[in-house]
C-alpha beads as a LAMMPS data file, in Angstrom:
LAMMPS data file: protein, C-alpha beads

317 atoms
316 bonds

1 atom types
1 bond types

-500.0 500.0 xlo xhi
-500.0 500.0 ylo yhi
-500.0 500.0 zlo zhi

Masses

1 110.0

Atoms # bond

1 1 1 27.518 -489.471 -43.577
2 1 1 25.218 -488.352 -40.746
3 1 1 27.590 -489.751 -38.151
4 1 1 30.501 -487.918 -39.778
5 1 1 28.566 -484.633 -39.828
6 1 1 27.683 -485.018 -36.125
7 1 1 31.321 -485.637 -35.244
8 1 1 32.409 -482.567 -37.194
9 1 1 29.747 -480.449 -35.437
10 1 1 30.876 -481.635 -31.988
11 1 1 34.519 -480.887 -32.827
12 1 1 33.619 -477.405 -34.059
13 1 1 31.672 -476.598 -30.858
14 1 1 34.557 -477.834 -28.702
15 1 1 37.032 -475.640 -30.592
16 1 1 34.807 -472.576 -30.138
17 1 1 34.499 -473.194 -26.391
18 1 1 38.256 -473.547 -26.046
19 1 1 38.884 -470.283 -27.898
20 1 1 36.470 -468.392 -25.628
21 1 1 38.265 -469.619 -22.504
22 1 1 35.263 -471.578 -21.256
23 1 1 33.801 -468.519 -19.505
24 1 1 35.325 -469.392 -16.082
25 1 1 37.975 -467.683 -13.915
26 1 1 41.516 -468.997 -13.719
27 1 1 42.054 -471.516 -10.923
28 1 1 45.365 -470.125 -9.692
29 1 1 43.907 -466.689 -8.822
30 1 1 46.201 -464.803 -11.236
31 1 1 43.467 -464.482 -13.830
32 1 1 40.478 -464.282 -11.527
33 1 1 37.444 -462.595 -12.958
34 1 1 37.239 -458.918 -12.080
35 1 1 34.278 -457.344 -10.345
36 1 1 33.296 -454.299 -8.314
37 1 1 35.570 -453.558 -5.350
38 1 1 34.367 -453.436 -1.745
39 1 1 33.162 -449.996 -0.706
40 1 1 35.985 -448.015 0.849
41 1 1 38.848 -449.696 -1.011
42 1 1 40.841 -447.942 -3.699
43 1 1 40.268 -450.767 -6.197
44 1 1 39.911 -454.554 -6.232
45 1 1 42.940 -456.289 -4.693
46 1 1 45.720 -457.313 -7.060
47 1 1 46.786 -460.949 -6.827
48 1 1 43.377 -461.828 -5.398
49 1 1 44.095 -465.525 -5.037
50 1 1 47.231 -464.987 -2.948
51 1 1 45.544 -462.316 -0.798
52 1 1 42.548 -464.486 0.047
53 1 1 42.052 -465.643 3.613
54 1 1 43.158 -462.428 5.316
55 1 1 40.827 -460.335 7.509
56 1 1 38.352 -458.039 5.765
57 1 1 35.035 -456.317 6.409
58 1 1 33.265 -459.679 6.486
59 1 1 35.375 -461.178 9.285
60 1 1 35.815 -458.154 11.567
61 1 1 33.633 -455.740 13.508
62 1 1 30.566 -456.266 15.726
63 1 1 28.606 -459.541 15.600
64 1 1 25.471 -458.277 17.403
65 1 1 22.919 -455.465 16.876
66 1 1 24.111 -452.168 18.363
67 1 1 22.389 -449.606 20.571
68 1 1 23.271 -445.901 20.032
69 1 1 25.169 -444.208 22.888
70 1 1 26.098 -440.557 22.424
71 1 1 28.687 -440.668 25.196
72 1 1 30.978 -437.934 23.962
73 1 1 34.544 -438.343 25.219
74 1 1 34.051 -440.693 28.167
75 1 1 36.470 -441.846 30.885
76 1 1 36.178 -445.383 32.297
77 1 1 37.376 -445.639 35.899
78 1 1 35.856 -448.919 37.146
79 1 1 37.948 -452.095 37.018
80 1 1 36.429 -454.941 35.010
81 1 1 34.065 -452.755 32.977
82 1 1 32.607 -454.491 29.910
83 1 1 31.085 -452.462 27.097
84 1 1 29.203 -454.623 24.597
85 1 1 26.739 -453.843 21.836
86 1 1 27.159 -450.063 21.982
87 1 1 27.244 -447.716 18.987
88 1 1 29.319 -444.940 20.529
89 1 1 29.624 -441.401 19.247
90 1 1 32.679 -440.306 21.181
91 1 1 35.891 -441.813 22.555
92 1 1 36.946 -443.937 25.529
93 1 1 39.753 -442.991 27.929
94 1 1 40.650 -445.967 30.140
95 1 1 41.735 -445.297 33.740
96 1 1 40.983 -448.825 34.992
97 1 1 42.204 -452.421 34.854
98 1 1 40.775 -455.346 32.876
99 1 1 38.375 -453.331 30.725
100 1 1 36.830 -455.124 27.725
101 1 1 35.312 -453.407 24.702
102 1 1 33.556 -456.014 22.542
103 1 1 31.007 -456.017 19.697
104 1 1 30.947 -452.219 19.706
105 1 1 31.298 -449.390 17.212
106 1 1 33.190 -446.198 18.084
107 1 1 33.048 -443.066 15.939
108 1 1 35.489 -440.576 17.421
109 1 1 36.271 -436.913 16.883
110 1 1 38.959 -436.948 19.591
111 1 1 42.704 -437.655 19.435
112 1 1 41.912 -441.357 19.818
113 1 1 39.123 -443.875 19.718
114 1 1 40.342 -445.843 22.764
115 1 1 43.281 -444.888 24.976
116 1 1 44.784 -446.901 27.860
117 1 1 46.353 -444.521 30.349
118 1 1 49.734 -445.146 32.080
119 1 1 49.654 -447.476 35.088
120 1 1 46.652 -449.528 33.975
121 1 1 46.506 -452.990 32.409
122 1 1 44.358 -455.703 30.876
123 1 1 42.572 -453.776 28.126
124 1 1 40.902 -455.910 25.430
125 1 1 39.293 -454.507 22.283
126 1 1 37.539 -457.292 20.362
127 1 1 35.123 -457.627 17.422
128 1 1 34.610 -453.871 17.176
129 1 1 34.615 -451.092 14.580
130 1 1 36.726 -448.042 15.362
131 1 1 36.529 -445.100 13.014
132 1 1 36.436 -441.303 12.975
133 1 1 35.043 -438.339 11.059
134 1 1 37.642 -436.773 8.741
135 1 1 38.000 -433.065 9.341
136 1 1 36.427 -433.195 12.831
137 1 1 39.455 -434.203 14.932
138 1 1 41.396 -431.911 17.273
139 1 1 44.705 -432.203 15.390
140 1 1 43.889 -429.515 12.840
141 1 1 40.856 -431.537 11.798
142 1 1 42.633 -434.891 11.955
143 1 1 42.361 -437.845 14.309
144 1 1 45.482 -439.702 15.391
145 1 1 45.024 -443.080 17.127
146 1 1 42.306 -445.704 16.907
147 1 1 43.779 -447.607 19.882
148 1 1 46.601 -446.060 21.893
149 1 1 48.519 -447.900 24.619
150 1 1 50.215 -445.404 26.935
151 1 1 50.779 -448.096 29.568
152 1 1 53.625 -450.590 29.912
153 1 1 51.251 -453.579 29.886
154 1 1 49.926 -455.506 26.905
155 1 1 46.716 -454.560 25.090
156 1 1 44.831 -457.088 22.971
157 1 1 43.154 -455.860 19.781
158 1 1 41.463 -458.600 17.766
159 1 1 38.911 -458.968 14.942
160 1 1 38.450 -455.196 14.653
161 1 1 37.591 -453.072 11.602
162 1 1 39.655 -449.879 11.855
163 1 1 39.760 -446.902 9.503
164 1 1 40.461 -443.159 9.095
165 1 1 42.969 -442.598 11.962
166 1 1 46.466 -441.373 11.046
167 1 1 48.291 -443.910 13.240
168 1 1 45.675 -446.585 13.720
169 1 1 47.232 -448.942 16.305
170 1 1 49.886 -447.319 18.489
171 1 1 51.606 -449.546 21.041
172 1 1 54.955 -450.944 22.093
173 1 1 53.537 -454.083 23.694
174 1 1 50.402 -456.032 23.011
175 1 1 48.703 -458.636 20.849
176 1 1 47.329 -457.314 17.548
177 1 1 45.612 -460.061 15.582
178 1 1 42.953 -460.715 12.939
179 1 1 42.226 -457.027 12.323
180 1 1 41.338 -455.154 9.139
181 1 1 43.008 -451.705 9.049
182 1 1 42.200 -449.706 5.931
183 1 1 41.343 -446.324 4.411
184 1 1 43.652 -444.208 6.543
185 1 1 42.984 -440.525 5.845
186 1 1 45.802 -437.991 5.353
187 1 1 45.698 -434.639 7.116
188 1 1 47.987 -431.735 7.938
189 1 1 48.960 -431.033 11.546
190 1 1 48.647 -427.624 13.171
191 1 1 51.993 -426.609 11.666
192 1 1 50.703 -427.258 8.178
193 1 1 52.825 -430.402 7.680
194 1 1 51.369 -433.691 6.533
195 1 1 50.818 -436.033 9.472
196 1 1 52.678 -439.345 9.130
197 1 1 50.318 -442.299 8.725
198 1 1 50.865 -445.908 9.831
199 1 1 48.487 -448.848 10.205
200 1 1 50.584 -450.046 13.190
201 1 1 53.229 -447.921 14.896
202 1 1 55.645 -448.649 17.753
203 1 1 58.106 -446.090 19.071
204 1 1 60.647 -448.435 20.681
205 1 1 61.819 -448.934 24.275
206 1 1 58.978 -451.415 24.785
207 1 1 59.012 -453.263 28.131
208 1 1 56.978 -456.266 26.968
209 1 1 56.305 -458.242 23.818
210 1 1 54.526 -456.945 20.728
211 1 1 52.815 -459.562 18.540
212 1 1 51.348 -458.523 15.169
213 1 1 49.797 -461.630 13.628
214 1 1 47.322 -462.357 10.827
215 1 1 46.087 -458.838 10.126
216 1 1 45.275 -456.942 6.955
217 1 1 47.200 -453.678 7.327
218 1 1 46.680 -451.247 4.455
219 1 1 48.064 -447.730 4.110
220 1 1 46.738 -446.208 0.886
221 1 1 47.943 -442.660 1.682
222 1 1 50.193 -441.077 -0.953
223 1 1 53.843 -440.594 -0.035
224 1 1 53.489 -436.873 -0.733
225 1 1 50.669 -436.684 1.830
226 1 1 52.583 -438.202 4.741
227 1 1 52.441 -441.972 4.186
228 1 1 54.923 -443.667 6.495
229 1 1 54.323 -447.438 6.767
230 1 1 51.942 -450.323 7.033
231 1 1 53.975 -451.407 10.095
232 1 1 56.371 -448.830 11.523
233 1 1 58.815 -450.173 14.116
234 1 1 60.680 -446.983 14.996
235 1 1 63.349 -446.284 17.595
236 1 1 61.995 -442.839 18.465
237 1 1 62.072 -443.419 22.242
238 1 1 64.600 -446.282 22.394
239 1 1 65.643 -449.552 20.746
240 1 1 62.986 -451.837 19.295
241 1 1 62.989 -455.395 20.654
242 1 1 60.921 -458.507 21.321
243 1 1 58.500 -458.094 18.402
244 1 1 56.747 -460.690 16.225
245 1 1 55.381 -459.795 12.777
246 1 1 53.840 -462.961 11.361
247 1 1 51.359 -463.921 8.658
248 1 1 50.031 -460.462 7.798
249 1 1 48.866 -458.909 4.535
250 1 1 50.727 -455.605 4.209
251 1 1 50.429 -452.814 1.649
252 1 1 51.337 -449.168 1.154
253 1 1 53.345 -446.573 3.000
254 1 1 56.613 -444.952 1.969
255 1 1 58.105 -448.311 2.949
256 1 1 55.632 -451.035 3.822
257 1 1 57.695 -452.142 6.841
258 1 1 60.194 -450.206 8.947
259 1 1 62.182 -452.924 10.696
260 1 1 63.449 -451.201 13.842
261 1 1 66.850 -449.894 12.739
262 1 1 70.446 -450.758 13.563
263 1 1 69.900 -451.396 17.297
264 1 1 66.824 -453.610 16.939
265 1 1 66.987 -457.087 18.503
266 1 1 64.598 -459.990 18.923
267 1 1 62.511 -459.081 15.864
268 1 1 60.975 -461.956 13.881
269 1 1 59.325 -461.162 10.550
270 1 1 57.896 -464.326 9.005
271 1 1 55.395 -465.441 6.372
272 1 1 53.999 -462.018 5.502
273 1 1 52.500 -461.130 2.119
274 1 1 53.525 -457.741 0.703
275 1 1 50.749 -456.582 -1.620
276 1 1 51.389 -454.467 -4.703
277 1 1 47.869 -453.033 -4.805
278 1 1 49.110 -449.449 -4.199
279 1 1 52.763 -449.541 -5.312
280 1 1 54.618 -452.046 -7.457
281 1 1 57.235 -452.514 -4.719
282 1 1 54.772 -452.691 -1.835
283 1 1 55.518 -449.162 -0.597
284 1 1 56.276 -446.007 -2.537
285 1 1 60.037 -446.451 -1.978
286 1 1 60.076 -450.194 -1.396
287 1 1 58.839 -453.072 0.729
288 1 1 61.173 -452.825 3.737
289 1 1 63.826 -450.597 5.242
290 1 1 65.776 -450.284 8.512
291 1 1 66.166 -454.053 8.911
292 1 1 69.098 -455.136 11.111
293 1 1 70.005 -458.576 9.788
294 1 1 72.843 -458.887 12.314
295 1 1 70.813 -458.015 15.405
296 1 1 70.612 -460.679 18.095
297 1 1 67.503 -462.811 17.618
298 1 1 66.379 -461.079 14.436
299 1 1 64.777 -463.465 11.922
300 1 1 63.570 -462.761 8.381
301 1 1 61.911 -465.744 6.717
302 1 1 59.141 -466.635 4.269
303 1 1 58.140 -463.079 3.337
304 1 1 56.962 -462.603 -0.232
305 1 1 55.116 -460.384 -2.685
306 1 1 51.663 -461.421 -3.897
307 1 1 53.213 -463.047 -6.994
308 1 1 55.368 -465.278 -4.784
309 1 1 58.627 -463.371 -5.283
310 1 1 60.664 -463.334 -2.037
311 1 1 61.047 -459.995 -0.254
312 1 1 64.701 -459.452 0.648
313 1 1 65.570 -456.454 2.840
314 1 1 68.563 -454.238 2.253
315 1 1 71.002 -453.738 5.175
316 1 1 69.908 -451.195 7.802
317 1 1 71.316 -447.747 7.242

Bonds

1 1 1 2
2 1 2 3
3 1 3 4
4 1 4 5
5 1 5 6
6 1 6 7
7 1 7 8
8 1 8 9
9 1 9 10
10 1 10 11
11 1 11 12
12 1 12 13
13 1 13 14
14 1 14 15
15 1 15 16
16 1 16 17
17 1 17 18
18 1 18 19
19 1 19 20
20 1 20 21
21 1 21 22
22 1 22 23
23 1 23 24
24 1 24 25
25 1 25 26
26 1 26 27
27 1 27 28
28 1 28 29
29 1 29 30
30 1 30 31
31 1 31 32
32 1 32 33
33 1 33 34
34 1 34 35
35 1 35 36
36 1 36 37
37 1 37 38
38 1 38 39
39 1 39 40
40 1 40 41
41 1 41 42
42 1 42 43
43 1 43 44
44 1 44 45
45 1 45 46
46 1 46 47
47 1 47 48
48 1 48 49
49 1 49 50
50 1 50 51
51 1 51 52
52 1 52 53
53 1 53 54
54 1 54 55
55 1 55 56
56 1 56 57
57 1 57 58
58 1 58 59
59 1 59 60
60 1 60 61
61 1 61 62
62 1 62 63
63 1 63 64
64 1 64 65
65 1 65 66
66 1 66 67
67 1 67 68
68 1 68 69
69 1 69 70
70 1 70 71
71 1 71 72
72 1 72 73
73 1 73 74
74 1 74 75
75 1 75 76
76 1 76 77
77 1 77 78
78 1 78 79
79 1 79 80
80 1 80 81
81 1 81 82
82 1 82 83
83 1 83 84
84 1 84 85
85 1 85 86
86 1 86 87
87 1 87 88
88 1 88 89
89 1 89 90
90 1 90 91
91 1 91 92
92 1 92 93
93 1 93 94
94 1 94 95
95 1 95 96
96 1 96 97
97 1 97 98
98 1 98 99
99 1 99 100
100 1 100 101
101 1 101 102
102 1 102 103
103 1 103 104
104 1 104 105
105 1 105 106
106 1 106 107
107 1 107 108
108 1 108 109
109 1 109 110
110 1 110 111
111 1 111 112
112 1 112 113
113 1 113 114
114 1 114 115
115 1 115 116
116 1 116 117
117 1 117 118
118 1 118 119
119 1 119 120
120 1 120 121
121 1 121 122
122 1 122 123
123 1 123 124
124 1 124 125
125 1 125 126
126 1 126 127
127 1 127 128
128 1 128 129
129 1 129 130
130 1 130 131
131 1 131 132
132 1 132 133
133 1 133 134
134 1 134 135
135 1 135 136
136 1 136 137
137 1 137 138
138 1 138 139
139 1 139 140
140 1 140 141
141 1 141 142
142 1 142 143
143 1 143 144
144 1 144 145
145 1 145 146
146 1 146 147
147 1 147 148
148 1 148 149
149 1 149 150
150 1 150 151
151 1 151 152
152 1 152 153
153 1 153 154
154 1 154 155
155 1 155 156
156 1 156 157
157 1 157 158
158 1 158 159
159 1 159 160
160 1 160 161
161 1 161 162
162 1 162 163
163 1 163 164
164 1 164 165
165 1 165 166
166 1 166 167
167 1 167 168
168 1 168 169
169 1 169 170
170 1 170 171
171 1 171 172
172 1 172 173
173 1 173 174
174 1 174 175
175 1 175 176
176 1 176 177
177 1 177 178
178 1 178 179
179 1 179 180
180 1 180 181
181 1 181 182
182 1 182 183
183 1 183 184
184 1 184 185
185 1 185 186
186 1 186 187
187 1 187 188
188 1 188 189
189 1 189 190
190 1 190 191
191 1 191 192
192 1 192 193
193 1 193 194
194 1 194 195
195 1 195 196
196 1 196 197
197 1 197 198
198 1 198 199
199 1 199 200
200 1 200 201
201 1 201 202
202 1 202 203
203 1 203 204
204 1 204 205
205 1 205 206
206 1 206 207
207 1 207 208
208 1 208 209
209 1 209 210
210 1 210 211
211 1 211 212
212 1 212 213
213 1 213 214
214 1 214 215
215 1 215 216
216 1 216 217
217 1 217 218
218 1 218 219
219 1 219 220
220 1 220 221
221 1 221 222
222 1 222 223
223 1 223 224
224 1 224 225
225 1 225 226
226 1 226 227
227 1 227 228
228 1 228 229
229 1 229 230
230 1 230 231
231 1 231 232
232 1 232 233
233 1 233 234
234 1 234 235
235 1 235 236
236 1 236 237
237 1 237 238
238 1 238 239
239 1 239 240
240 1 240 241
241 1 241 242
242 1 242 243
243 1 243 244
244 1 244 245
245 1 245 246
246 1 246 247
247 1 247 248
248 1 248 249
249 1 249 250
250 1 250 251
251 1 251 252
252 1 252 253
253 1 253 254
254 1 254 255
255 1 255 256
256 1 256 257
257 1 257 258
258 1 258 259
259 1 259 260
260 1 260 261
261 1 261 262
262 1 262 263
263 1 263 264
264 1 264 265
265 1 265 266
266 1 266 267
267 1 267 268
268 1 268 269
269 1 269 270
270 1 270 271
271 1 271 272
272 1 272 273
273 1 273 274
274 1 274 275
275 1 275 276
276 1 276 277
277 1 277 278
278 1 278 279
279 1 279 280
280 1 280 281
281 1 281 282
282 1 282 283
283 1 283 284
284 1 284 285
285 1 285 286
286 1 286 287
287 1 287 288
288 1 288 289
289 1 289 290
290 1 290 291
291 1 291 292
292 1 292 293
293 1 293 294
294 1 294 295
295 1 295 296
296 1 296 297
297 1 297 298
298 1 298 299
299 1 299 300
300 1 300 301
301 1 301 302
302 1 302 303
303 1 303 304
304 1 304 305
305 1 305 306
306 1 306 307
307 1 307 308
308 1 308 309
309 1 309 310
310 1 310 311
311 1 311 312
312 1 312 313
313 1 313 314
314 1 314 315
315 1 315 316
316 1 316 317
């Protein structure tokens, strides 16, 4: 009898544990235990398991202690300048070749955080934080570009934590990789209109190659407050070409991705995850628009929502 009672007790305990779910999170990530979100995010990421492994605040920004430098808006005019370990209050205007900004924090109240002027080359911005003070910028209180490439040479931006700016990374050619772009802030321009916001923006007519690979690019701005895209490949100044968009986590915008339009060529969009953390279709109006499936060299492959559903673009209009 004792043995029978022990067996019944063990079976009863096992049934109770099974009914309570065992107290552990689901292994596939879909039922992961919830917890407090990281400071600065709208809420914890949806589809956490499928969004894991992308850049965040823990994998970007400076790796060394910083020294305060109240530079104001500073111009760099010496080739080969290296700025490392600075905590800058101000902005950097680059009139020189082969400048490197590394392990640095920039808090700007100018039009940009870092700007490469026409005719110069070789700018690298690595392992840095670039942010601004909302309401203190020159564009009616707004700030426009974290890193701006006005040159026709490539700029490398890698492992950076970027926030606040309306159009965070603005360039037609360059290598943008392993960055965390988040918490863009809406603002009205001097005409009273909402400024368009994009995590990455390219205006077309690029002379070189633009590579956007393995970034977290989030645009939480509401559509009614000017949200444009997570990645905006626009033909404002000419056709978009020779662009790689690969392995990124993308979320938000009116459309999450603007694909370059009817004249775009040489655009490859592969293996990106379109998050639904802000909108159920990635962006307010959808995941992708302006994709030219018939353009020479254009490739769309392996792009999906966080639940694994393929993202299929409509024809460019």
